[in-house]
DRENLUMSE-819355 format. One record per atom (N, C-alpha, C): z, y, x; residue in one letter. Coordinates in steps of 0.05 Angstrom, whole numbers, plus 5000, padded with zeros to 4 digits. Layout:
% DRENLUMSE-819355
ZYXA ...
This chain:
% DRENLUMSE-819355
656869531969X 656469871970X 657969911992X 655970112008X 658070252037X 658670592023X 660770622033X 662470882027X 662370972054X 661371272048X 660871412071X 663071632074X 663571692094X 666071902098X 665072162122X 664772432104X 663572652119X 666772862116X 666572972134X 668773232135X 667373432115X 668873532094X 667873772083X 667073972093X 668474102113X 667774292126X 664374382142X 664174042143X 660773982160X 659074062136X 659773982110X 657173932086X 657674182074X 659574382078X 659574672056X 656774742075X 656774922096X 654175022108X 651874942088X 650774602095X 649174522089X 648274522058X 650274552039X 649574582015X 649474862004X 650575052021X 650675412021X 647675422021X 646975272047X 644575372057X 641675332041X 641674992030X 639974912007X 640875151983X 641775181975X 643275391951X 642475671953X 641475811982X 640776021991X 637776111989X 637375872000X 633575811998X 632575871971X 630476011977X 628276101954X 625875801953X 625575681976X 624075531988X 625375231982X 624274951979X 625174681987X 623274491995X 623474352020X 621174192026X 621773912010X 618973802006X 619473501991X 619973382015X 621073162008X 622472922024X 621772632004X 622272442023X 621672222013X 623772131992X 625672191998X 628572191989X 627072271953X 626672501954X 625872711923X 623672521911X 621972391925X 619372221922X 620671961903X 622071821916X 623671601912X 624571671887X 626171831886X 628371881855X 626172081840X 623972101837X 622372211822X 623472441814X 625072601830X 626772911817X 625273081823X 625873311812X 624273551814X 625173691839X 623673811850X 624474021875X 626274171874X 628774161886X 630774371870X 633174381897X 634174541898X 637074451925X 637874271927X 637874091941X 639173881953X 640473831980X 642073601972X 642373452005X 640573192005X 640273182024X 638672922035X 640372692054X 641372512040X 642572262061X 640272122075X 640272112102X 638971872115X 640271752133X 639071492138X 640071292153X 638471182169X 639371112196X 637270902220X 638570722227X 640270662206X 641170402216X 644070372233X 644970572249X 647070602256X 648570882259X 647471072251X 648771362240X 647071382209X 649171552191X 648871732173X 648871962177X 647272122164X 648072332162X 646172492134X 647672752131X 645972922107X 645173142113X 643173262099X 641673512114X 641073702090X 640773942093X 639474072076X 636174092071X 635574102043X 632774102040X 631574392040X 633374562048X 631474852047X 629574962061X 627775112056X 626175242076X 626875562079X 626975652100X 626575512128X 628575302130X 628475222148X 629774982163X 631975092178X 634974952177X 636275042194X 637074962213X 636675062245X 636174922271X 638375062284X 639474872307X 641575012328X 639875172347X 640775352363X 638675432386X 637575252407X 638475022407X 637074802419X 634074712400X 634874772378X 631974682360X 632574372346X 635374412347X 636474112333X 637274242303X 636373952283X 636574102255X 640074042254X 641574232239X 643974262234X 644474012206X 646873812216X 647673612198X 649473512194X 650473442172X 653573292180X 653672932185X 655172792201X 654572602205X 656672452196X 656172252188X 658572052177X 660471992195X 662871942195X 664271852217X 665171562202X 664371312224X 665771112213X 666770892238X 667870682232X 667670452251X 666170342268X 667270202287X 665370042311X 666469842316X 664969562317X 666369272317X 665369262347X 668069262366X 667469332394X 665769022409X 666168832393X 664568562408X 662168522396X 660768612373X 658368502364X 656968922356X 658369092360X 657169382358X 656069452332X 657069242317X 656069312282X 658169582269X 657969702257X 658169962253X 658769992216X 660270112205X 659970112171X 658570292159X 655970272176X 654070412167X 652570282146X 650070452134X 647270272110X 645970222130X 645569912125X 643069842151X 641969662123X 640469842113X 638369652092X 636269812098X 634369632113X 632069782120X 629769902096X 630369792070X 628769872043X 630170132031X 632470212042X 634370432027X 636170592045X 634570742065X 635370952086X 635171202075X 634671372048X 634871542038X 635271592017X 636371832008X 637371881989X 637372191974X 636672251953X 636272521943X 639172611930X 640372811936X 642472831919X 642373201910X 642273261894X 641173481882X 643973641878X 644073911885X 646174091881X 646474251858X 644074361846X 644074501818X 645874411791X 646274521775X 646974441749X 644974261730X 646274091715X 644473981702X 644774171666X 644173991643X 644874141625X 647874101618X 649173801622X 652073861620X 654173781642X 652873841663X 654573841687X 653674111705X 656974221718X 656274451736X 654274421754X 654074201767X 652874101788X 654274101820X 653173941833X 654273861854X 655974131881X 653874301880X 654674571894X 657974711882X 657474731857X 660274791848X 662874591855X 661774401856X 664474121858X 664974221888X 663374241903X 663974241934X 665674551938X 664274691924X 665674941927X 669274911918X 669574831891X 671874751881X 673274641895X 672274451921X 673474191937X 674674341953X 674174501965X 674274711985X 676574861979X 676275011955X 678475181946X 681775021940X 680874731945X 682974531930X 684474411954X 681774511976X 684274342005X 683274062003X 680973981993X 679573751995X 678773692020X 678973642037X 677773542068X 676173382072X 675873152054X 673272932056X 671772982040X 669072852037X 667572792023X 665872492027X 666472362001X 665072122010X 662672131990X 660671882000X 658271821989X 658171531979X 657971441963X 658271111957X 655071031959X 653970921969X 650870751972X 650870501960X 649270481939X 649070191928X 646770151933X 645469911940X 642669831940X 641969741913X 644569691892X 643269591863X 642469821856X 643570051861X 642070301846X 639370331845X 638670571830X 635570741833X 636470861850X 633870951867X 633671151888X 635271381873X 636571561888X 637971781882X 640471761870X 641271551855X 643171551838X 646071491859X 646771621873X 649171651890X 651371711879X 654071681886X 657071691872X 657371881894X 658272201893X 659772341908X 662872411900X 664672421923X 666972511912X 668872611933X 671172771936X 672972921947X 675272781945X 676572831967X 678972721966X 680572941995X 683372991990X 684773092018X 685372862043X 685772662032X 685972492063X 683772252060X 682872142083X 681071932081X 682971612080X 682471602054X 683571252055X 682270992062X 679671022080X 677370772084X 677670852115X 679670732134X 678570622164X 677270432171X 677670172160X 676469942177X 675969802154X 674769552164X 674769402141X 676969162130X 677469212113X 679568992101X 679968742122X 682568702120X 683268412144X 682968532167X 683468762176X 683468732203X 686268682214X 686468612237X 689068552253X 690068912262X 692268942264X 692669102281X 695169072297X 695069112320X 696769052353X 698669282357X 701069192373X 701869462380X 700869572405X 700469762407X 699769902436X 701670202443X 701070322468X 701870582470X 699270762475X 698971012457X 696671142458X 697271492471X 695171552470X 694471882478X 693071962477X 692572212471X 689572362473X 690472712479X 687972852483X 689073142492X 690373302466X 690073172450X 690673302418X 693973342422X 694673152437X 697973152431X 698673222463X 697173332476X 698073462505X 697773252529X 697073012521X 697172752543X 699872672536X 701872742518X 704172452507X 702672212503X 705072062506X 704971732494X 706371682473X 705571572455X 706871502436X 706271182424X 708871082410X 707970712404X 706470702379X 704070582378X 702270492344X 701970302345X 700870272318X 699269982315X 696170102320X 694569952335X 691770002334X 690169832321X 687369862318X 685469632305X 684369462323X 685269252325X 683969072340X 681168982338X 679068992361X 677269002356X 675769112346X 676769422334X 675069612324X 675369912341X 673870102342X 674570372345X 672370582335X 672670782332X 671170972324X 668970932329X 665771032315X 663571032328X 663671202359X 665471382363X 665171582388X 666771402407X 667971102399X 669071002423X 672071002426X 672971182405X 675671162412X 677571102397X 680971002394X 682070872381X 683070922356X 683470732336X 683870742308X 687270722311X 688970912302X 692070822315X 693070922283X 695270772281X 697170872255X 700370832263X 701670962257X 703771182269X 707071032243X 708570992258X 711371012234X 711571202234X 713571212208X 714671522202X 717171622235X 718471482243X 719371562259X 718171712286X 715471572292X 713771702308X 712172002299X 712371922282X 710772142267X 712872452266X 715772332263X 717272582271X 717372722298X 717772502311X 716972492347X 714272742347X 712572632335X 709872832340X 710673132334X 711873222309X 711573362304X 714073522314X 715773412329X 717473672348X 716473672371X 714873532384X 713473572408X 711873772409X 709673752390X 708173942375X 708874202371X 711274212354X 712874472361X 713474552387X 714774462395X 715474432423X 713974612440X 711174562440X 708874642453X 707774932448X 707474972417X 707475202409X 709575442416X 712375292416X 713675472423X 714575592451X 713275442461X 713475532498X 713775822499X 716875922512X 715976172515X 715076272542X 714676132560X 712476162583X 709676192574X 709176542572X 706976622570X 705176542586X 705276442608X 703176392622X 702176112618X 703375952611X 702775652592X 702775622567X 703475912552X 703475742520X 700875702511X 699975572494X 697175482484X 695275722470X 693175662470X 691575832466X 690875802427X 690475972412X 690175942385X 688975702385X 689275492365X 686775282359X 687675022386X 688875092398X 688374852430X 690474582420X 692674642396X 693874402390X 694374422361X 693874242353X 694474162321X 697974292311X 698174252284X 702074322284X 702074172257X 703073992257X 703973742237X 706473892221X 707273852189X 708573892178X 708573662155X 711273592146X 711773402128X 712173512100X 710973482077X 710973582058X 712673462039X 713873512013X 715573482001X 715473131990X 712773051986X 711472781983X 710872581999X 712772662022X 711372462048X 708772452057X 707672622051X 704972772056X 705072812081X 703672742106X 703472942133X 701273162120X 701373332127X 699573622132X 698873672162X 696673752170X 695273812192X 694274032197X 695674242218X 694274452207X 692574582239X 691274762234X 690174872259X 690075162259X 690475362277X 690275602279X 689375802296X 688276042287X 686276252304X 687276472304X 686976652323X 687676882323X 685477072313X 686077202293X 683977452283X 683477712295X 684677792322X 685477972336X 687178112327X 688678102299X 691678292293X 693678012293X 691777832276X 694777602265X 693877302273X 696077192280X 694876852275X 694876742252X 693076592250X 692076572213X 692676252222X 694576102205X 694975802208X 693075652174X 692175492177X 690175352161X 690375062160X 690274942134X 690574562136X 687874462144X 687474262156X 685174152158X 685073842152X 687573722149X 687273512133X 689873382128X 690573182108X 693273042099X 692372792105X 695072642113X 695472462118X 697472262106X 696772142083X 699271952063X 699771682077X 702471582077X 703371332089X 702071122074X 701770942084X 699470682074X 701870462057X 700970232053X 702470072041X 705269982059X 704669992089X 707069852102X 709170282113X 707370442102X 709170692115X 708570762133X 705670742153X 704870822176X 702371022162X 703071212184X 700571482180X 698471492196X 696171372190X 694171482211X 693071642214X 695171762237X 694272082240X 692072112267X 690572352254X 687872392273X 686472212272X 686572062254X 684371792259X 681371932245X 678771872263X 677172022256X 676672302269X 679272392278X 679272722285X 679572732312X 681972532321X 683072602357X 682172412369X 681672462386X 681172202413X 682871982427X 683971862409X 686171652415X 685271482437X 687271442456X 686171182472X 688671082484X 688370952495X 691070772508X 691570902533X 694970952528X 696271112553X 695571002583X 695470762588X 694670722613X 692070612618X 689770752601X 687470792612X 686071072622X 684070982631X 682671282640X 680071362625X 680171332599X 677971392584X 677171712577X 675571752586X 674472072582X 675972172555X 676072422544X 676772452525X 675072632516X 
């Protein structure tokens, strides 16, 4: 079984598009599931990437003519190129209905509730032993699956633009990166506290010529239950609005995977583009 992880903020517009459309396109996934044609999300895979899209008509495209999708973020094994995707030639699409059933309110309602309760991630379990279309979907505030079990973690010093190029000690997944080529890093509690202080100093810069623009850098706060909350901000023309974008729970070793699959971590002594 493969578990795919999507940002809920990417999924919500697709679900709302499908629900708002009065017509819906037939798909191979719907045919395999022998399901009625109703508002749905369609999962697809090409063996290296997994994505979901709306089945609503008219389709929703970017200004460049590309269909809007939500793409799953996963790991990549640097030596082999293998990824944590669904690579099953006979099982590369699934029909995920959004509407209610006789005894269930439906996935669209669940997605809206998840948004209201700040569930930042949506996961989909793809099990080839299931009948077509029988996928399991869930929501969580934080991502709990980073790399395959048994991965070795090594010491390194990392940096990224999200922390203004500052360097921090970390454990990185040996032999693995994100599917976009960035490091997967974990930090101890002391380093997380330093991250909080350093980012606060950036936001509190009294020099109006060099203080950050809204949304340029994240804000970190440690909650009462040792959960790290990640916030972003924007200005609506009158006030600065701060909102939560992610939560990070300590793992069994007390480390925090801050920014995993979100921030472009790289080695501090490298010249990797961000």
